[in-house]
N, CA, C and O atoms as CSV, one atom per row, in Angstrom:
chain,resi,resn,atom,element,x,y,z
A,1,UNK,N,N,0.477,-1.072,0.227
A,1,UNK,CA,C,0.428,0.221,-0.047
A,1,UNK,C,C,0.674,1.258,-0.184
A,1,UNK,O,O,0.163,2.158,-0.851
A,2,UNK,N,N,1.836,1.177,0.719
A,2,UNK,CA,C,2.572,2.018,0.973
A,2,UNK,C,C,3.148,2.807,-0.190
A,2,UNK,O,O,2.917,3.992,-0.431
A,3,UNK,N,N,4.155,1.749,-1.076
A,3,UNK,CA,C,4.388,1.743,-2.442
A,3,UNK,C,C,3.569,2.181,-3.539
A,3,UNK,O,O,3.859,2.625,-4.650
A,4,UNK,N,N,2.493,1.955,-2.972
A,4,UNK,CA,C,1.585,2.055,-3.917
A,4,UNK,C,C,1.437,4.352,-3.991
A,4,UNK,O,O,1.517,5.175,-4.903
A,5,UNK,N,N,1.218,4.429,-2.562
A,5,UNK,CA,C,1.081,5.862,-2.529
A,5,UNK,C,C,2.442,6.703,-2.829
A,5,UNK,O,O,2.245,7.894,-3.068
A,6,UNK,N,N,3.685,6.296,-2.850
A,6,UNK,CA,C,4.310,6.755,-3.437
A,6,UNK,C,C,4.876,6.416,-4.727
A,6,UNK,O,O,6.049,6.738,-4.915
A,7,UNK,N,N,4.365,5.937,-5.466
A,7,UNK,CA,C,3.723,6.099,-7.341
A,7,UNK,C,C,3.291,7.541,-7.316
A,7,UNK,O,O,3.656,8.482,-8.020
A,8,UNK,N,N,2.387,7.477,-6.287
A,8,UNK,CA,C,1.331,8.289,-6.576
A,8,UNK,C,C,1.745,9.755,-6.737
A,8,UNK,O,O,1.575,10.477,-7.720
A,9,UNK,N,N,2.569,10.165,-5.075
A,9,UNK,CA,C,3.146,11.365,-5.206
A,9,UNK,C,C,4.222,11.093,-5.700
A,9,UNK,O,O,4.702,12.179,-6.024
A,10,UNK,N,N,5.055,10.134,-6.019
A,10,UNK,CA,C,6.082,10.530,-7.282
A,10,UNK,C,C,5.839,10.937,-8.867
A,10,UNK,O,O,6.488,11.498,-9.750
A,11,UNK,N,N,4.885,10.497,-8.762
A,11,UNK,CA,C,3.939,10.453,-10.565
A,11,UNK,C,C,3.168,12.009,-10.467
A,11,UNK,O,O,3.012,12.730,-11.453
A,12,UNK,N,N,2.809,12.295,-9.340
A,12,UNK,CA,C,2.070,13.407,-9.516
A,12,UNK,C,C,3.318,14.534,-9.392
A,12,UNK,O,O,3.335,15.344,-10.319
A,13,UNK,N,N,4.169,14.662,-8.558
A,13,UNK,CA,C,5.197,15.299,-8.912
A,13,UNK,C,C,5.991,15.703,-9.995
A,13,UNK,O,O,6.459,16.805,-10.282
A,14,UNK,N,N,6.075,14.319,-10.687
A,14,UNK,CA,C,7.021,14.430,-12.199
A,14,UNK,C,C,6.165,15.294,-12.666
A,14,UNK,O,O,6.313,16.512,-12.759
A,15,UNK,N,N,4.834,14.347,-13.102
A,15,UNK,CA,C,3.795,15.113,-14.009
A,15,UNK,C,C,3.819,16.869,-13.982
A,15,UNK,O,O,4.066,17.630,-14.917
A,16,UNK,N,N,3.558,17.110,-12.919
A,16,UNK,CA,C,3.251,18.694,-12.201
A,16,UNK,C,C,4.766,19.458,-13.054
A,16,UNK,O,O,4.594,20.189,-14.030
A,17,UNK,N,N,6.156,19.160,-12.528
A,17,UNK,CA,C,7.217,19.465,-13.368
A,17,UNK,C,C,7.645,19.183,-14.693
A,17,UNK,O,O,8.623,19.463,-15.387
A,18,UNK,N,N,6.364,18.397,-14.843
A,18,UNK,CA,C,6.770,18.261,-16.836
A,18,UNK,C,C,5.412,19.358,-17.136
A,18,UNK,O,O,5.163,20.220,-17.979
A,19,UNK,N,N,5.201,19.183,-16.773
A,19,UNK,CA,C,3.615,19.939,-17.271
A,19,UNK,C,C,4.479,21.879,-16.976
A,19,UNK,O,O,4.269,22.797,-17.769
A,20,UNK,N,N,5.360,22.024,-15.726
A,20,UNK,CA,C,5.621,23.501,-15.783
A,20,UNK,C,C,6.639,23.599,-16.921
A,20,UNK,O,O,6.818,24.657,-17.524
A,21,UNK,N,N,7.404,22.295,-17.242
A,21,UNK,CA,C,8.883,23.121,-18.353
A,21,UNK,C,C,8.059,23.175,-19.376
A,21,UNK,O,O,7.959,24.187,-20.069
A,22,UNK,N,N,7.151,21.726,-19.649
A,22,UNK,CA,C,6.743,22.424,-21.190
A,22,UNK,C,C,5.831,22.858,-21.685
A,22,UNK,O,O,5.859,23.120,-22.887
A,23,UNK,N,N,4.306,23.160,-20.638
A,23,UNK,CA,C,3.167,24.058,-21.173
A,23,UNK,C,C,3.216,24.885,-20.170
A,23,UNK,O,O,2.280,25.682,-20.112
A,24,UNK,N,N,4.189,24.959,-19.187
A,24,UNK,CA,C,4.291,26.867,-18.750
A,24,UNK,C,C,3.135,26.438,-17.492
A,24,UNK,O,O,2.271,27.298,-17.321
A,25,UNK,N,N,3.067,25.577,-16.875
A,25,UNK,CA,C,1.799,25.608,-16.065
A,25,UNK,C,C,1.289,23.475,-15.810
A,25,UNK,O,O,1.142,22.652,-16.713
A,26,UNK,N,N,1.186,23.293,-14.589
A,26,UNK,CA,C,0.831,22.153,-14.616
A,26,UNK,C,C,-0.512,21.649,-14.989
A,26,UNK,O,O,-1.098,22.503,-15.655
A,27,UNK,N,N,-1.289,20.464,-14.787
A,27,UNK,CA,C,-2.377,20.051,-15.549
A,27,UNK,C,C,-3.501,19.520,-14.747
A,27,UNK,O,O,-4.452,18.795,-15.036
A,28,UNK,N,N,-3.223,19.930,-13.964
A,28,UNK,CA,C,-4.610,19.631,-12.621
A,28,UNK,C,C,-3.896,17.823,-11.955
A,28,UNK,O,O,-3.524,16.752,-12.434
A,29,UNK,N,N,-4.078,18.541,-10.481
A,29,UNK,CA,C,-3.959,16.833,-10.199
A,29,UNK,C,C,-3.774,15.353,-10.629
A,29,UNK,O,O,-2.790,14.615,-10.578
A,30,UNK,N,N,-4.799,15.199,-10.985
A,30,UNK,CA,C,-5.155,14.028,-11.498
A,30,UNK,C,C,-4.542,13.632,-12.822
A,30,UNK,O,O,-4.152,12.464,-12.838
A,31,UNK,N,N,-4.362,14.318,-13.935
A,31,UNK,CA,C,-3.435,14.433,-14.853
A,31,UNK,C,C,-1.706,14.253,-14.365
A,31,UNK,O,O,-0.958,13.425,-14.885
A,32,UNK,N,N,-1.391,14.985,-13.533
A,32,UNK,CA,C,-0.273,15.459,-12.983
A,32,UNK,C,C,0.621,13.792,-12.692
A,32,UNK,O,O,1.657,13.324,-13.165
A,33,UNK,N,N,-0.548,13.197,-11.537
A,33,UNK,CA,C,-0.276,11.746,-11.453
A,33,UNK,C,C,-0.540,10.931,-12.998
A,33,UNK,O,O,0.049,9.854,-12.901
A,34,UNK,N,N,-1.047,11.016,-14.055
A,34,UNK,CA,C,-1.228,10.147,-14.726
A,34,UNK,C,C,-0.243,10.080,-15.373
A,34,UNK,O,O,0.287,8.995,-15.614
A,35,UNK,N,N,0.257,11.291,-15.830
A,35,UNK,CA,C,1.431,12.130,-17.129
A,35,UNK,C,C,2.571,10.972,-16.197
A,35,UNK,O,O,2.812,9.790,-16.440
A,36,UNK,N,N,3.030,11.737,-15.243
A,36,UNK,CA,C,3.827,11.124,-13.654
A,36,UNK,C,C,3.952,9.165,-14.415
A,36,UNK,O,O,4.672,8.471,-15.133
A,37,UNK,N,N,2.993,9.118,-13.796
A,37,UNK,CA,C,2.889,7.588,-14.105
A,37,UNK,C,C,3.432,6.881,-14.911
A,37,UNK,O,O,4.308,6.025,-14.791
A,38,UNK,N,N,2.693,7.393,-16.047
A,38,UNK,CA,C,3.136,6.813,-17.588
A,38,UNK,C,C,4.937,7.176,-17.726
A,38,UNK,O,O,5.849,6.355,-17.818
A,39,UNK,N,N,5.032,8.824,-17.698
A,39,UNK,CA,C,5.969,9.220,-18.256
A,39,UNK,C,C,7.296,8.211,-17.175
A,39,UNK,O,O,8.375,7.996,-17.726
A,40,UNK,N,N,7.166,7.881,-16.266
A,40,UNK,CA,C,7.946,7.053,-15.604
A,40,UNK,C,C,8.152,5.712,-15.937
A,40,UNK,O,O,9.165,5.108,-15.583
A,41,UNK,N,N,7.150,5.150,-16.675
A,41,UNK,CA,C,7.266,3.357,-17.305
A,41,UNK,C,C,8.142,4.266,-18.667
A,41,UNK,O,O,9.298,3.868,-18.812
A,42,UNK,N,N,7.810,5.137,-19.411
A,42,UNK,CA,C,8.610,5.656,-20.697
A,42,UNK,C,C,9.530,5.551,-19.964
A,42,UNK,O,O,9.955,4.398,-19.894
A,43,UNK,N,N,10.324,6.678,-19.035
A,43,UNK,CA,C,11.605,6.969,-19.575
A,43,UNK,C,C,12.219,5.879,-18.778
A,43,UNK,O,O,13.391,5.775,-19.139
A,44,UNK,N,N,11.852,4.791,-17.597
A,44,UNK,CA,C,12.315,3.518,-17.449
A,44,UNK,C,C,12.876,2.846,-18.399
A,44,UNK,O,O,14.038,2.442,-18.439
A,45,UNK,N,N,11.593,2.657,-19.594
A,45,UNK,CA,C,12.015,1.791,-20.076
A,45,UNK,C,C,13.101,1.889,-21.255
A,45,UNK,O,O,13.757,1.001,-21.800
A,46,UNK,N,N,13.048,3.821,-21.538
A,46,UNK,CA,C,14.488,4.045,-22.332
A,46,UNK,C,C,15.369,4.406,-21.609
A,46,UNK,O,O,16.187,5.121,-22.188
A,47,UNK,N,N,15.587,4.202,-20.463
A,47,UNK,CA,C,16.814,3.970,-19.671
A,47,UNK,C,C,16.941,3.250,-19.852
A,47,UNK,O,O,18.034,3.140,-20.408
A,48,UNK,N,N,16.449,2.379,-19.753
A,48,UNK,CA,C,16.858,0.734,-19.828
A,48,UNK,C,C,17.307,0.146,-21.418
A,48,UNK,O,O,18.026,-0.724,-21.911
A,49,UNK,N,N,16.809,0.729,-21.648
A,49,UNK,CA,C,17.677,0.499,-23.522
A,49,UNK,C,C,18.436,1.469,-23.679
A,49,UNK,O,O,19.200,1.084,-24.564
A,50,UNK,N,N,18.718,2.461,-23.402
A,50,UNK,CA,C,19.983,3.556,-23.748
A,50,UNK,C,C,21.072,2.897,-22.298
A,50,UNK,O,O,22.078,2.274,-22.637
A,51,UNK,N,N,20.868,3.033,-21.163
A,51,UNK,CA,C,22.404,2.243,-20.256
A,51,UNK,C,C,22.300,1.445,-20.152
A,51,UNK,O,O,23.407,0.916,-20.048
A,52,UNK,N,N,21.043,0.333,-20.040
A,52,UNK,CA,C,21.180,-1.145,-20.056
A,52,UNK,C,C,21.101,-1.082,-18.423
A,52,UNK,O,O,21.788,-2.011,-17.999
A,53,UNK,N,N,20.299,-0.053,-16.927
A,53,UNK,CA,C,20.201,-0.148,-16.036
A,53,UNK,C,C,19.111,-0.185,-15.509
A,53,UNK,O,O,18.458,0.848,-15.656
A,54,UNK,N,N,18.693,-0.893,-15.002
A,54,UNK,CA,C,17.155,-0.971,-14.171
A,54,UNK,C,C,17.296,-0.019,-13.128
A,54,UNK,O,O,18.024,-0.099,-12.138
A,55,UNK,N,N,16.185,1.281,-13.599
A,55,UNK,CA,C,15.916,2.330,-12.746
A,55,UNK,C,C,14.290,2.264,-11.622
A,55,UNK,O,O,13.700,3.095,-10.932
A,56,UNK,N,N,14.074,0.770,-11.964
A,56,UNK,CA,C,12.644,0.863,-10.845
A,56,UNK,C,C,12.783,0.496,-9.836
A,56,UNK,O,O,11.959,1.233,-9.295
A,57,UNK,N,N,13.270,-0.223,-8.862
A,57,UNK,CA,C,14.335,-0.653,-8.147
A,57,UNK,C,C,13.896,0.739,-7.267
A,57,UNK,O,O,14.615,1.690,-7.574
A,58,UNK,N,N,12.906,1.048,-6.276
A,58,UNK,CA,C,12.868,1.637,-4.954
A,58,UNK,C,C,12.750,3.699,-5.825
A,58,UNK,O,O,13.027,4.092,-6.958
A,59,UNK,N,N,12.318,4.314,-4.807
A,59,UNK,CA,C,12.490,5.631,-5.545
A,59,UNK,C,C,13.676,6.319,-4.541
A,59,UNK,O,O,13.918,6.091,-3.356
A,60,UNK,N,N,14.172,7.046,-5.285
A,60,UNK,CA,C,15.182,7.769,-5.394
A,60,UNK,C,C,15.460,8.720,-6.502
A,60,UNK,O,O,14.990,8.718,-7.639
A,61,UNK,N,N,16.622,9.828,-5.757
A,61,UNK,CA,C,16.913,10.814,-7.340
A,61,UNK,C,C,16.645,10.155,-8.847
A,61,UNK,O,O,15.990,10.707,-9.730
A,62,UNK,N,N,17.216,9.006,-8.937
A,62,UNK,CA,C,17.607,8.736,-9.944
A,62,UNK,C,C,16.532,8.010,-10.801
A,62,UNK,O,O,16.724,7.658,-11.964
A,63,UNK,N,N,14.933,7.752,-9.833
A,63,UNK,CA,C,14.094,7.518,-10.596
A,63,UNK,C,C,12.888,8.716,-10.350
A,63,UNK,O,O,11.785,8.618,-10.886
A,64,UNK,N,N,13.060,9.238,-9.945
A,64,UNK,CA,C,12.430,10.924,-10.133
A,64,UNK,C,C,13.263,11.860,-10.875
A,64,UNK,O,O,12.746,12.977,-10.879
A,65,UNK,N,N,14.336,11.807,-11.485
A,65,UNK,CA,C,15.131,12.229,-12.339
A,65,UNK,C,C,14.033,11.199,-13.595
A,65,UNK,O,O,12.831,11.426,-13.729
A,66,UNK,N,N,14.370,10.714,-13.945
A,66,UNK,CA,C,13.677,9.194,-14.937
A,66,UNK,C,C,12.528,9.145,-15.134
A,66,UNK,O,O,12.169,8.951,-16.295
A,67,UNK,N,N,11.682,9.276,-14.249
A,67,UNK,CA,C,10.166,10.113,-14.338
A,67,UNK,C,C,10.000,11.232,-14.906
A,67,UNK,O,O,9.192,11.053,-15.817
A,68,UNK,N,N,10.298,12.204,-14.867
A,68,UNK,CA,C,10.539,13.832,-15.205
A,68,UNK,C,C,10.710,13.579,-16.470
A,68,UNK,O,O,9.904,13.974,-17.312
A,69,UNK,N,N,11.844,12.848,-16.784
A,69,UNK,CA,C,12.402,13.219,-18.222
A,69,UNK,C,C,10.962,12.447,-18.553
A,69,UNK,O,O,10.005,13.218,-18.625
A,70,UNK,N,N,10.678,11.075,-18.758
A,70,UNK,CA,C,9.932,9.935,-19.139
A,70,UNK,C,C,8.496,11.154,-19.674
A,70,UNK,O,O,7.796,11.141,-20.686
A,71,UNK,N,N,8.517,12.310,-18.214
A,71,UNK,CA,C,6.679,12.836,-19.055
A,71,UNK,C,C,7.092,14.169,-19.178
A,71,UNK,O,O,6.274,15.022,-18.834
A,72,UNK,N,N,8.621,14.678,-19.760
A,72,UNK,CA,C,8.465,15.725,-20.135
A,72,UNK,C,C,8.656,15.175,-21.412
A,72,UNK,O,O,8.531,16.043,-22.275
A,73,UNK,N,N,9.006,13.650,-22.026
A,73,UNK,CA,C,8.896,13.323,-23.480
A,73,UNK,C,C,7.245,13.315,-23.988
A,73,UNK,O,O,6.594,13.661,-24.974
A,74,UNK,N,N,7.109,12.943,-23.191
A,74,UNK,CA,C,5.335,12.296,-23.236
A,74,UNK,C,C,4.341,13.384,-23.451
A,74,UNK,O,O,3.298,13.464,-24.099
A,75,UNK,N,N,5.003,14.179,-22.704
A,75,UNK,CA,C,3.907,15.947,-22.959
A,75,UNK,C,C,4.703,16.508,-24.320
A,75,UNK,O,O,4.030,17.155,-25.123
A,76,UNK,N,N,5.761,16.335,-24.528
A,76,UNK,CA,C,6.311,16.801,-25.861
A,76,UNK,C,C,5.433,16.078,-26.755
A,76,UNK,O,O,4.683,16.759,-27.454
A,77,UNK,N,N,5.389,14.735,-26.863
A,77,UNK,CA,C,4.582,13.861,-28.345
A,77,UNK,C,C,3.344,14.759,-28.188
A,77,UNK,O,O,2.943,15.337,-29.198
A,78,UNK,N,N,2.741,14.923,-27.096
A,78,UNK,CA,C,1.037,15.320,-26.783
A,78,UNK,C,C,1.247,16.469,-27.832
A,78,UNK,O,O,0.701,16.317,-28.924
A,79,UNK,N,N,2.006,17.637,-27.603
A,79,UNK,CA,C,1.926,18.550,-28.019
A,79,UNK,C,C,2.586,18.579,-29.490
A,79,UNK,O,O,2.065,19.538,-30.060
A,80,UNK,N,N,3.494,17.957,-30.347
A,80,UNK,CA,C,3.560,18.029,-31.275
A,80,UNK,C,C,1.975,17.167,-31.654
A,80,UNK,O,O,1.167,17.510,-32.518
A,81,UNK,N,N,1.885,16.185,-30.875
A,81,UNK,CA,C,0.375,15.365,-32.131
A,81,UNK,C,C,-0.714,16.388,-31.823
A,81,UNK,O,O,-1.730,16.356,-32.518
A,82,UNK,N,N,-0.610,17.238,-30.907
A,82,UNK,CA,C,-1.933,18.277,-30.534
A,82,UNK,C,C,-3.120,18.063,-30.141
A,82,UNK,O,O,-4.220,18.547,-30.406
A,83,UNK,N,N,-2.572,16.919,-29.175
A,83,UNK,CA,C,-3.427,16.433,-27.749
A,83,UNK,C,C,-3.003,17.554,-26.525
A,83,UNK,O,O,-1.947,17.815,-25.950
A,84,UNK,N,N,-4.437,18.083,-26.438
A,84,UNK,CA,C,-4.332,18.588,-25.242
A,84,UNK,C,C,-4.304,20.185,-25.772
A,84,UNK,O,O,-4.722,21.145,-25.125
A,85,UNK,N,N,-3.918,20.211,-26.640
A,85,UNK,CA,C,-4.688,21.724,-27.333
A,85,UNK,C,C,-5.544,23.023,-27.020
A,85,UNK,O,O,-6.053,22.275,-26.185
A,86,UNK,N,N,-5.824,23.540,-26.956
A,86,UNK,CA,C,-6.909,24.751,-26.387
A,86,UNK,C,C,-6.998,25.536,-27.480
A,86,UNK,O,O,-6.213,26.398,-27.876
A,87,UNK,N,N,-7.843,25.232,-27.856
A,87,UNK,CA,C,-9.104,25.979,-29.049
A,87,UNK,C,C,-9.662,27.297,-28.731
A,87,UNK,O,O,-10.401,27.610,-27.798
A,88,UNK,N,N,-8.954,28.336,-30.104
A,88,UNK,CA,C,-9.389,30.158,-29.447
A,88,UNK,C,C,-10.853,29.758,-29.968
A,88,UNK,O,O,-11.143,29.024,-30.912
A,89,UNK,N,N,-11.741,30.491,-29.030
A,89,UNK,CA,C,-13.047,30.625,-29.512
A,89,UNK,C,C,-13.206,31.783,-30.492
A,89,UNK,O,O,-14.304,32.019,-30.997
């Protein structure tokens, strides 16, 4: 149970930081958590491919950095694809 809470906290923080860096604002708590957790999975997968290391063990600075980088990549891809853009009225 504590691990799930930890993932939610790390995911929320990673999603919030990524939102601030990519879009200049957060995306709301639920979307921040979702983007952060999916970003952590994407970032962990890429880190294992590129560096050959497993960063999914425990919570530390490296895990947080990988989650943030993955969330940034996820939001950047969403921006390129036009997902989540607000239309002018």
